[in-house]
N, C-alpha and C positions, 0 to 999 in steps of 0.2 A: 537561685541555683542550688544552694545547699539544702533548702527546704524541699525542693522538688526531688532531689536525690533520696532524702529520707522518706518522703511520701511514697516514692516508687519502690524502694527496697522493703520498707516495713509496712506500707499502707498507712492510712491515717489512724487506724485502730491497731495498737500494738498486740492486742489479743489474737488477731488473725495470724500473727507471726509465731506465736508460741503455743497455740491451742493444741497442736498435735504432738508436742514434745513434753515428755514427763518433767524433765529438768529445765525446760526452756532451751533455747539455742544459745550456745556460748559464742560470743563474737566480741570484737573490739571496735568501737567507733573510730579509733585512730586509723583503722585499715579500710574503712568504707570506700575511700577515694583511690584505693590502690587496685581496684578491679572494676570491670564494666558493670553498670547498674541499668537494668531495663526490665520492662514487663511486656505484655502483649500489645500494649498501646503506646508506650513511651520509651524512648531512649534517653535516660536522664544523665548518664555519664559514660563517656568513652575514654578509656585510657589512651594516653598519647595524642589526644585530639581536643577534648573539652578543656583541658587545663590551659591550652594555648589561647582559647577564646577568653577564658577568665583573665589571663595575663594581659591580653590585648586591651580589655576593658579597664583593668587596674592601672595600666600604663597610659591611659588616655588622659592627656593634660587639659582637655577642654571640658572640665567639670563645672556645672552651673551651681553656684552657691547663693542661697538667699537667706534672709532673716525675717522673722515675723515682726511686723510693725504694729503698734497699737497705742491708743491714747491711754495715759495713766489715769487710773481711778483710785478710789479708796481714800487713804489718809491724806488730809489737806496740808499738814505741816508737822514739824517736830513738836511734840507736846511739851518740851522744856520751856518754862517761862523765863523771859529775860527782862531785867530791870530797865527802867527808863534811862539810866545813866549810860548803859551799853547801847541802847537804841539811839540815843542822841549822838553818840560818838560815830555811829554809822549813818547819821542823818536820816534815820528811818528807813533806809534802803534795805529791802529784803525782809521786812517785818510786817506782821498783820496784827490788828487789835485782838485783845483777849475776848472782847465781845463787841462785834461791829454794830449791833443793834442798840447798844448803850451809848448815848451821846457823850458821856463822860469817859468811859473806858476805851472808847475807840480812838482817843487821842494817845497814840503810842509814844510820843515824845515826853508826855507827862506820866504815863502809867505803864509803859513797857508793852511787850507783845511777844508773839511767837515768831520763830524764824525757820530756816530750812524749808521753805515753801515748796511743796511738790508741784511739778509742772505737768500739765496734761498734754500739751503740745506747743509748738512754736508757730508763729505767723511771720511771714516775710512781707515787709511793706516798703513802698517807695514814697518819698515826699520831698518837698522843697523846704530847705531851711533858709529863713530870711535873717541876715545879720549885716554887720557893717561891710562885709566883703561882697555883699550882694546875695544872689540866690544860688544855693548849693544843692545839687541833687544827691540825696542820700538813700541808700538801700540798707535796711536794718532788720535784724531778727528781733521779734518781740515775744518773750515767753508768756504763755497763757496759763496761769496757775489752775489747779484742779478746783479750788473754791470759786474761782471766777467762772470757769467753764460750767460748773453746776448751776450758776445763777443766770447764764445767758438764755434769753428767750428768742433772740433773732440775730441776724447778721448785723443789724443796726447796733445792737447791744455790744457786739464784738468790736465794731468800728469805733464806737464811743469809748470803750475801754482803751483801745489802742491809741486813740487821739489823746486821752488823758495821760497815758504813759509817755507819749512823745513830748507833751507839754512839760512834764516833770523832768524828762531826760535832758532835753535841749535847753530848757529855760529861756528859749527865744521863740519867735513866731515860726510856726510851720503851716504849710498849706499844700493843697493838691495831694492829700494822702490817698494812696491806692494800695489795697491788699493784693499783692502779687501771687501769694501762695498761702492759703488759709490754714492748713493743718500739716505742719512738718512734724511727723511723729518720730519717736526714738527708733533707732535701728533702720532708718531710711538710707538708701544708697545715694550718696552725694558725689559730685565731682568738683573739686576746688583746684583751680589752676592746673587742670588736666590730670589730677591724681584722684583716684576713687577712695572714698571714706565711707564708714558707717556712722551715722549721727548718734550721739550719746545724750547725756543729760546736761544740766546747766551747772556752771561753776563761775560764780560772780557774774560778770558781764560777757561771759564766753560760753561756747558750747563745745563739748568733747567731740573729737573726730578720731575714729580708729580706722586703721588701714583696712580696706576691703579686698586687697589683692592677696591671692594665694601664692605663697612662695614656691618656686620650682627649683629643686636641687637634684643633683645626680643620685643614682641609686646607692652608690658607695657612701656619699655624704649622709643620706637619709639613714642608712644603717648605723653609722657612727653616732648620729644624733640620738637615735633610739637607745643605743648602748649607754651613752652618758646620762640620759634621762632615767633609764632603769637603774643605773648605778646611784644616781642622786637620790632616787626614791628609796632604794635599798639602804643606803647609807643613813638616811633619816631615821630608819628603824633599827639600824645596827651601828650605833655610834662608834664602837671600837673595831668595826670591820676593816679589813685590809683593802688596799686598792686592787681592783680587778686587773688581770693580766692584759686584757684587751683595751685598757685605757692608758694613754701615755701622753707626756708633754708634747712629743713630736706630733702626734695625731691631733691633739688639742690646738696646737698652733696652726696646723694645716686647715682645720675647721675655722679658726679665727680669720685666716686670710680669705677663705672662700666666702664667709659671711660678709666680709668687707667688700669683696668683689661685687656681691649682690647689692649692697647698699650704694655702691658707686655705679650701678648699671643705670641705663637710660631712664626707665620709668620710676625706679625707687629714688633717684636723685631729685625728683620733683616733690618727694614726700616732705611734709612739715617736720621740723626738728631732726633732720637727717644728721647723724653723728659720725658720718664717714671721716671727715677731716680730722676730728679729734681722735678717733679710734686708730687712724692711720699714722698718727705722729710717731716718730721713732721712740720718743720717751714713753708713750703709752704702750707701744708694742713691747718694749723692754720690761715694763712693769708687769705685763701679762706673762712674759716668759719666766719671770722670777717667782711667780706664784706657785704654790703647791698645786698638784693636779686637781684636788677637790675644789679649791678656790677658782681655778681656771674654768672648771665646769660651771660654777655659779655665774661667772662672767659670760661664758658662751651662751648659756640659756637666756640670760638677760639681753644679749645682743640679738638672739633669735626673736625675742619678744619685741624688740624695736622694729623688726621687719613684719611681724605677724599681729602685734597688738592683741594678743590673746588674754592678757591680764594686766592689772595695774602694775606699772614698773616698780621694782623693789630697789633696795639700796646696794645691790651687789656690784654695780659698776664703780662704787666707791673704792673697791679693791684696786682699781687702776686709776684712781683719782678723778673719776667722772660722776656726773649725775644724769638722770633721765626722768622725764615725766610724760604723762599722757598728752597727746596732741590736743590743742585747743584752737578754736577759731573765734575771733572777736565778733560780737553781735553786729558791729558796723561792717558791712560787706563791701563798702564803696571802693576800697583800695584794691580789691581783687581784680585780676584780669579776666577770670572766668569762674562762674559758679552755676551749677545746674543740679536739678533733682531728677533722679532716675527712678520712676515708678516701675515695679516689677510684678509679674504674675507670681503665684505661689511657687511654681516650679522654676522661675527665672527664665522660662523659654521666651516670654514676651516682655518687652521693655518699652517704656515711653520716656524720653528725655525732655525735660522742661527747662529751658534756659532762662536763668534769672539775670545773669551778667555774661556778656559775650555775644558771639555770632549766633543768632537764632536760626541761621541756615543749617546749624549742626543739630538742631532738634531732630529727634528720631522717634519713630514708632514702628518697631519691627520685631522679628523673632530671631533667635540665636541658632537658626538651622545651619 
């Protein structure tokens, strides 16, 4: 819209606009949208009309949001060398040999190894675990490291690697191994127990899950959030600056209550690590009220982050006696009531839901029209 207005008013070549003027034309770009803009072929902007079309689009809450998924490439692991003593303490889990082609050095328990192994993608498998209790059906996520992916020549190689991993993990007999989903890449849209997440990387035996939902707030609330974020950023550069007049304890507490209402709403109540109960306790509310305005803002931004998962949680909730961490899902998915993967087109207009756990009648392949 804006580009079309500029092209229509000035043409794509600015020389055409100033060539007949000795001193050039004096104008302010700040006033371009305060008058009609058109030429012989195009009406680019009409006062008291086009702005309402823009507002209509901007106020549309049905915005499709997607993220680019990709296999990880490049560095295989952290280049830091770890001694055998440390590797033994971890029972070798998460470490690779300094040199796998050397029959001596590949013994990580005796010679140490590298850790922080980078993961190319995850595979989801189903199998039967045989133990004293009988046969147990397990569904599990198996991380596939970059160095393993680089060495795979076929799907049989992948299957053999997964089988070896399961033998090491379970330390008991497994059978009927089935790869249900071969490549779960980072930033894939997931649905766990009917809440949507974006998949992240690996942490121990768990995978990071960040909320995929876009939070919807009133226009008044949005404006105040923008105000406190601007103040926070300004304050970081102006340590001795005074509190802005449009920031107050009263408005901070109103925002605190509104964000808690959102945390307690139907869909967000299903989110992992929902902190509503703790944040809503009278003692916690009183702690928030007693904070200085600047510290209240730190807490409010952190609560907002609990809803949006835009960044790694910080320690600001400690100001009200709480902690928060990024959501994680155990690799063992067997205890979930529902788990599915939603494959999206680049625009998000088309989606295909693949059910791993739950009612497969809910699988969908449709568009978001």
